[in-house]
KEKEMAR-651885 format. One record per residue (C-alpha): residue number from 1; x, y, z. Coordinates in Angstrom, 1 decimal. Layout:
[NUM [X Y Z]]
...
***
This chain:
[1 [92.5 90.2 73.5]]
[2 [89.7 89.7 70.8]]
[3 [90.5 85.8 71.4]]
[4 [89.4 85.9 75.3]]
[5 [86.0 84.5 74.5]]
[6 [85.1 82.2 77.6]]
[7 [86.7 81.4 80.9]]
[8 [85.9 78.0 82.3]]
[9 [82.4 78.1 81.2]]
[10 [81.9 81.7 81.3]]
[11 [80.8 84.2 78.5]]
[12 [83.5 86.8 78.1]]
[13 [82.6 88.2 75.0]]
[14 [79.9 90.3 75.8]]
[15 [81.4 91.7 78.7]]
[16 [84.6 92.5 76.2]]
[17 [81.6 94.7 73.8]]
[18 [80.3 96.1 76.8]]
[19 [83.2 97.6 77.9]]
[20 [84.4 98.4 74.4]]
[21 [80.7 99.9 73.9]]
[22 [81.3 102.9 76.8]]
[23 [85.0 103.0 75.6]]
[24 [83.7 104.8 72.6]]
[25 [81.2 106.7 74.1]]
[26 [78.4 105.1 73.0]]
[27 [74.8 105.5 74.2]]
[28 [73.1 103.2 77.0]]
[29 [70.3 101.9 76.3]]
[30 [69.4 100.0 78.9]]
[31 [71.0 99.8 82.6]]
[32 [72.5 96.6 82.0]]
[33 [74.8 98.8 79.2]]
[34 [76.0 100.2 81.8]]
[35 [79.7 98.0 82.9]]
[36 [80.2 97.4 86.4]]
[37 [83.9 95.3 86.8]]
[38 [84.0 93.8 90.4]]
[39 [86.5 92.8 92.1]]
[40 [86.6 90.1 94.8]]
[41 [88.2 88.8 96.3]]
[42 [90.9 91.4 95.9]]
[43 [94.2 90.7 94.4]]
[44 [96.1 92.7 97.7]]
[45 [96.3 92.0 101.4]]
[46 [94.5 95.6 102.4]]
[47 [91.8 95.4 104.0]]
[48 [91.2 91.5 103.0]]
[49 [91.4 88.3 105.3]]
[50 [95.0 87.0 105.2]]
[51 [96.1 85.6 101.9]]
[52 [97.8 82.5 101.7]]
[53 [100.6 82.7 103.3]]
[54 [103.3 81.7 100.8]]
[55 [101.4 84.8 98.3]]
[56 [104.1 86.2 97.4]]
[57 [106.5 83.6 97.3]]
[58 [104.7 81.2 95.3]]
[59 [103.4 82.1 92.7]]
[60 [101.0 79.0 92.5]]
[61 [100.2 80.0 95.3]]
[62 [99.1 83.8 94.2]]
[63 [97.4 81.8 90.6]]
[64 [95.4 79.4 92.7]]
[65 [94.2 81.7 95.3]]
[66 [92.8 84.4 92.2]]
[67 [91.7 81.5 89.8]]
[68 [89.5 80.2 92.7]]
[69 [88.2 83.8 93.4]]
[70 [87.2 84.5 89.9]]
[71 [85.3 81.6 89.5]]
[72 [83.3 82.2 92.7]]
[73 [82.9 85.7 91.5]]
[74 [81.9 84.5 87.7]]
[75 [79.2 82.0 89.3]]
[76 [77.9 84.2 92.0]]
[77 [77.8 88.3 90.8]]
[78 [75.5 89.3 88.3]]
[79 [78.6 92.0 87.2]]
[80 [80.9 92.5 84.3]]
[81 [83.8 91.1 86.2]]
[82 [86.7 90.0 83.1]]
[83 [88.9 87.3 84.9]]
[84 [92.8 88.0 84.6]]
[85 [95.9 87.4 87.2]]
[86 [97.4 90.4 88.9]]
[87 [101.3 89.5 89.5]]
[88 [100.6 91.5 92.5]]
[89 [103.8 93.3 95.0]]
[90 [102.6 96.8 96.3]]
[91 [103.2 100.1 94.7]]
[92 [107.1 100.0 95.5]]
[93 [108.0 97.8 92.2]]
[94 [109.8 100.1 90.4]]
[95 [111.4 102.1 93.1]]
[96 [112.8 98.9 95.1]]
[97 [114.7 98.5 91.4]]
[98 [116.1 102.4 92.0]]
[99 [117.1 101.0 95.3]]
[100 [114.9 101.8 97.6]]
[101 [114.4 99.2 100.1]]
[102 [110.8 97.3 100.8]]
[103 [109.1 95.6 103.7]]
[104 [107.9 92.1 102.6]]
[105 [104.0 91.6 103.4]]
[106 [104.1 90.0 107.1]]
[107 [100.3 89.1 107.7]]
[108 [96.7 90.1 107.8]]
[109 [96.1 92.8 105.5]]
[110 [99.1 93.5 104.5]]
[111 [101.5 94.0 101.1]]
[112 [105.0 94.5 100.3]]
[113 [105.9 98.8 101.1]]
[114 [108.6 101.1 100.7]]
[115 [110.2 102.1 103.5]]
[116 [113.1 104.0 102.9]]
[117 [114.1 106.5 100.1]]
[118 [117.0 106.3 97.8]]
[119 [118.3 109.3 97.3]]
[120 [119.5 111.6 100.0]]
[121 [120.7 115.1 97.4]]
[122 [119.8 116.4 94.9]]
[123 [123.1 115.3 93.0]]
[124 [122.7 112.1 93.9]]
[125 [119.6 112.4 91.2]]
[126 [122.4 112.2 88.0]]
[127 [124.2 108.8 88.9]]
[128 [120.6 107.0 88.5]]
[129 [120.8 104.0 86.4]]
[130 [117.8 102.9 84.2]]
[131 [117.8 99.4 86.0]]
[132 [117.6 96.0 84.8]]
[133 [114.3 93.9 85.1]]
[134 [116.0 90.8 84.8]]
[135 [118.0 91.9 88.4]]
[136 [117.2 94.9 90.2]]
[137 [114.6 95.0 93.1]]
[138 [111.3 93.3 93.2]]
[139 [111.2 93.1 88.6]]
[140 [112.6 89.9 88.5]]
[141 [110.2 88.4 91.1]]
[142 [107.1 89.5 89.2]]
[143 [108.8 88.2 86.4]]
[144 [108.9 85.1 88.0]]
[145 [105.1 85.0 88.9]]
[146 [103.9 86.0 85.1]]
[147 [106.3 83.0 83.8]]
[148 [105.0 81.3 86.3]]
[149 [101.3 82.0 85.7]]
[150 [101.9 81.9 81.2]]
[151 [102.7 78.6 81.9]]
[152 [100.6 77.2 84.2]]
[153 [97.3 78.8 84.2]]
[154 [94.2 80.0 82.2]]
[155 [93.9 83.1 83.3]]
[156 [94.8 85.8 80.8]]
[157 [98.1 87.9 82.7]]
[158 [98.0 91.0 83.2]]
[159 [100.7 93.6 84.6]]
[160 [102.2 94.4 87.8]]
[161 [101.1 97.8 89.5]]
[162 [102.3 101.0 87.6]]
[163 [103.3 103.4 89.9]]
[164 [103.4 106.7 88.6]]
[165 [106.5 108.2 87.6]]
[166 [105.2 110.5 90.2]]
[167 [104.4 108.5 92.8]]
[168 [107.9 107.0 92.1]]
[169 [109.3 110.0 92.4]]
[170 [108.2 110.9 96.1]]
[171 [109.3 107.3 97.1]]
[172 [112.7 107.7 95.9]]
[173 [113.4 111.1 97.0]]
[174 [111.0 111.7 99.5]]
[175 [108.0 114.1 99.5]]
[176 [109.8 117.1 101.0]]
[177 [112.4 117.3 99.0]]
[178 [110.9 116.6 95.3]]
[179 [107.9 119.0 95.9]]
[180 [110.9 121.6 97.4]]
[181 [113.2 120.4 94.4]]
[182 [110.3 121.5 91.8]]
[183 [111.0 125.5 92.7]]
[184 [115.1 124.9 93.6]]
[185 [116.1 122.5 91.1]]
[186 [113.4 122.2 88.3]]
[187 [115.9 121.0 86.1]]
[188 [117.1 118.1 88.3]]
[189 [113.4 117.2 89.2]]
[190 [113.2 116.7 85.1]]
[191 [116.0 115.3 84.9]]
[192 [114.6 112.8 87.4]]
[193 [111.1 112.1 85.8]]
[194 [112.6 111.5 82.8]]
[195 [114.6 108.6 84.4]]
[196 [111.8 107.4 86.1]]
[197 [109.5 107.7 82.9]]
[198 [112.1 105.5 80.8]]
[199 [112.3 103.3 83.2]]
[200 [108.6 102.7 83.4]]
[201 [108.7 102.3 80.0]]
[202 [110.9 99.7 79.6]]
[203 [109.7 97.7 82.5]]
[204 [105.8 97.8 80.9]]
[205 [107.6 96.6 78.1]]
[206 [109.4 93.3 79.3]]
[207 [106.5 93.0 81.5]]
[208 [104.5 93.1 77.9]]
[209 [106.6 90.6 76.1]]
[210 [106.9 87.7 78.8]]
[211 [102.8 88.2 78.9]]
[212 [103.0 87.8 75.3]]
[213 [100.8 90.8 75.1]]
[214 [100.1 94.1 72.4]]
[215 [101.5 97.4 73.5]]
[216 [98.2 98.9 72.9]]
[217 [95.6 96.6 75.0]]
[218 [96.1 94.9 78.4]]
[219 [94.5 91.9 80.2]]
[220 [94.1 94.2 83.1]]
[221 [94.7 97.5 84.1]]
[222 [93.8 98.3 88.0]]
[223 [91.2 95.7 88.2]]
[224 [90.5 96.2 84.4]]
[225 [90.4 94.6 81.1]]
[226 [90.9 97.4 78.5]]
[227 [90.9 97.1 74.5]]
[228 [93.1 98.0 72.0]]
[229 [94.0 101.4 72.3]]
[230 [94.6 101.7 76.1]]
[231 [97.7 99.5 77.4]]
[232 [99.2 101.2 80.1]]
[233 [97.5 103.0 83.4]]
[234 [99.6 104.9 85.7]]
[235 [98.7 105.1 89.7]]
[236 [99.2 108.8 90.5]]
[237 [97.4 109.1 93.4]]
[238 [100.0 112.2 94.6]]
[239 [98.3 114.3 91.9]]
[240 [96.0 115.9 94.4]]
[241 [99.3 116.8 96.3]]
[242 [100.9 119.0 94.0]]
[243 [99.3 122.1 92.3]]
[244 [98.4 122.3 89.0]]
[245 [100.9 124.3 87.8]]
[246 [103.9 122.0 89.2]]
[247 [101.7 119.2 87.5]]
[248 [101.8 120.9 84.4]]
[249 [105.6 121.3 83.8]]
[250 [106.3 118.5 85.7]]
[251 [104.1 115.6 85.0]]
[252 [102.2 116.2 82.0]]
[253 [104.8 115.6 79.4]]
[254 [106.5 112.4 80.5]]
[255 [103.0 110.5 81.3]]
[256 [102.5 111.7 77.6]]
[257 [105.4 110.1 76.6]]
[258 [104.1 107.2 78.2]]
[259 [100.8 106.7 76.5]]
[260 [101.6 107.4 73.6]]
[261 [104.1 104.3 73.3]]
[262 [101.2 102.2 74.6]]
[263 [98.1 103.7 72.1]]
[264 [96.7 105.1 75.4]]
[265 [96.7 105.2 78.7]]
[266 [94.6 105.6 82.3]]
[267 [95.0 107.9 85.4]]
[268 [93.9 106.4 88.4]]
[269 [93.9 108.3 91.6]]
[270 [92.1 108.7 95.1]]
[271 [90.3 111.5 96.2]]
[272 [90.2 115.2 95.3]]
[273 [91.8 116.0 91.6]]
[274 [89.2 117.8 90.4]]
[275 [92.2 120.9 90.3]]
[276 [94.1 118.4 87.8]]
[277 [90.9 117.9 85.4]]
[278 [92.1 120.3 82.8]]
[279 [95.7 119.2 83.0]]
[280 [94.5 115.4 82.3]]
[281 [92.9 116.7 79.1]]
[282 [96.4 117.4 78.3]]
[283 [97.9 114.4 78.5]]
[284 [98.5 113.2 74.8]]
[285 [96.6 110.1 74.0]]
[286 [94.8 110.0 77.7]]
[287 [91.5 107.5 77.4]]
[288 [90.4 107.0 80.6]]
[289 [90.5 108.5 84.2]]
[290 [89.8 105.9 87.2]]
[291 [89.4 107.8 90.1]]
[292 [88.2 106.4 93.8]]
[293 [86.1 109.9 95.1]]
[294 [86.2 108.5 98.6]]
[295 [82.6 110.1 99.5]]
[296 [83.9 113.7 98.0]]
[297 [80.9 114.1 95.7]]
[298 [81.3 117.7 95.3]]
[299 [85.1 117.1 93.5]]
[300 [84.1 114.1 91.8]]
[301 [81.0 116.7 90.2]]
[302 [83.5 119.1 89.7]]
[303 [85.5 116.7 87.9]]
[304 [82.7 114.8 85.8]]
[305 [82.1 118.5 84.6]]
[306 [85.2 119.3 82.9]]
[307 [86.0 115.4 81.5]]
[308 [82.9 113.4 80.7]]
[309 [82.3 112.6 77.1]]
[310 [86.0 113.4 76.5]]
[311 [87.6 110.3 78.2]]
[312 [86.2 107.1 80.1]]
[313 [85.9 107.6 83.5]]
[314 [86.2 104.3 85.9]]
[315 [84.6 104.9 89.3]]
[316 [86.6 102.6 91.5]]
[317 [86.1 103.5 95.3]]
[318 [86.7 100.5 97.7]]
[319 [82.3 99.3 98.4]]
[320 [80.9 101.4 100.0]]
[321 [79.1 100.2 103.6]]
[322 [75.8 102.3 102.6]]
[323 [75.5 101.1 99.4]]
[324 [72.4 102.4 98.0]]
[325 [72.5 105.7 99.7]]
[326 [76.6 106.1 98.4]]
[327 [75.8 105.4 95.1]]
[328 [72.3 107.7 94.7]]
[329 [74.4 110.9 95.8]]
[330 [77.5 109.6 93.1]]
[331 [75.2 109.0 90.7]]
[332 [73.5 113.0 91.5]]
[333 [76.6 114.7 89.7]]
[334 [76.2 112.4 86.8]]
[335 [73.8 114.2 83.9]]
[336 [74.6 111.7 81.3]]
[337 [76.1 107.7 82.3]]
[338 [78.0 107.1 78.5]]
[339 [81.2 106.7 78.6]]
[340 [81.2 105.7 82.8]]
[341 [81.8 102.4 84.1]]
[342 [81.8 101.3 87.7]]
[343 [85.1 99.6 88.4]]
[344 [85.5 98.7 92.8]]
[345 [86.8 96.5 95.1]]
[346 [84.3 94.9 97.7]]
[347 [87.3 94.4 100.8]]
[348 [86.8 91.6 103.0]]
[349 [87.5 93.6 106.4]]
[350 [86.3 96.9 105.3]]
[351 [84.4 99.7 104.0]]
[352 [83.5 103.2 102.9]]
[353 [81.7 105.3 105.1]]
[354 [80.1 108.0 103.9]]
[355 [82.7 110.6 105.2]]
[356 [84.9 109.2 103.1]]
[357 [86.8 107.3 105.8]]
[358 [86.7 103.7 106.4]]
[359 [84.9 101.2 109.1]]
[360 [85.8 97.4 109.9]]
[361 [82.4 95.6 108.7]]
[362 [81.3 91.9 108.7]]
[363 [79.6 91.1 105.8]]
[364 [79.8 88.7 102.5]]
[365 [81.3 90.5 99.7]]
[366 [79.5 88.1 96.9]]
[367 [76.5 89.8 98.9]]
[368 [77.6 93.2 98.6]]
[369 [79.1 92.8 95.5]]
[370 [75.3 91.8 94.2]]
[371 [73.8 95.1 96.5]]
[372 [76.1 97.4 94.6]]
[373 [75.3 95.9 90.7]]
[374 [71.9 96.4 92.2]]
[375 [72.2 100.2 93.4]]
[376 [74.1 101.4 90.7]]
[377 [71.5 99.8 87.9]]
[378 [68.7 101.3 89.8]]
[379 [70.9 105.1 89.8]]
[380 [71.6 104.6 85.9]]
[381 [67.3 103.7 85.2]]
[382 [66.8 106.9 86.7]]
[383 [69.7 108.5 85.1]]
[384 [68.3 107.0 81.8]]
[385 [64.3 108.4 82.6]]
[386 [65.8 111.9 83.1]]
[387 [67.5 111.5 79.2]]
[388 [64.1 110.2 77.7]]
[389 [61.8 112.6 78.6]]
***
């Protein structure tokens, strides 16, 4: 990781150092010290112009698309993006390995997705086996794309989407069964979470072996390069749907196992997770909370009040349509920008509205990315001015 200093003439070392300072919770001297990571074009299909028709079947196509995207981005956007190859196959790779059926990506704005459960009753949990990454579900396909990128691209390679054990449990069981069983069959749910966690750890280790990256750092997690001490992330959108007592019992111990294995980790979720703020801090070796506030500024403020300066906070919304107004309201909830990063996605055809929804847009993603950079830097400058008064 530390050897990645330059890519195709672009200075990467300075970007890495800026992100490291944020991870160390160092004070900001100027607005330029605040890391801004923007993805254009995005590695996923949702909300974006059609990917090449063979994007999910031909590793050369996926690699070429992402390489060209990073070249264009780095040449035209004044942010802190660090390029890497994301072997993207939707959020259901682990679930597919347990036996869930996957819908293939079929066109505009589409991604591979889980379309069926694979556990019908609680007794089925006892029959689950840890999948073989070389045989089961989409895992062999992901490894094929990783191997191609390692051999044929100068992009560093990251992990595929790491849907969390909680979210994977919901995929394999269905939400209604999972939440009912938490009350009626808690031992079985713990058994389920344990086998999914063991699978998660084995799957991350297998990918890292093929990539050649250390356990405790990563070329890319949820679009962001991660320094030593943060080797994995869990995409945990379903934490917004579960109460804090259940989350503490059925989730916190398992994420602690994961993060201890990989030196530290990041939890991502979209929406209002303020009720889990104290639980997040109970996860051993948690280093990052990656949240998409989705215009719920009050909930974001409550979250920040609990976790700021204890972990890194990454703000990861889709790009807002009303850029200046959105970030002005969001940064009102931040007293000290130390240890906070922006890590957003500018999608080709949709933008975030001020009520947390999305709307169709016709914009130049590069131009929008630069508007975001300028707006956020102004917000940070305002905060720094207040801190130095």
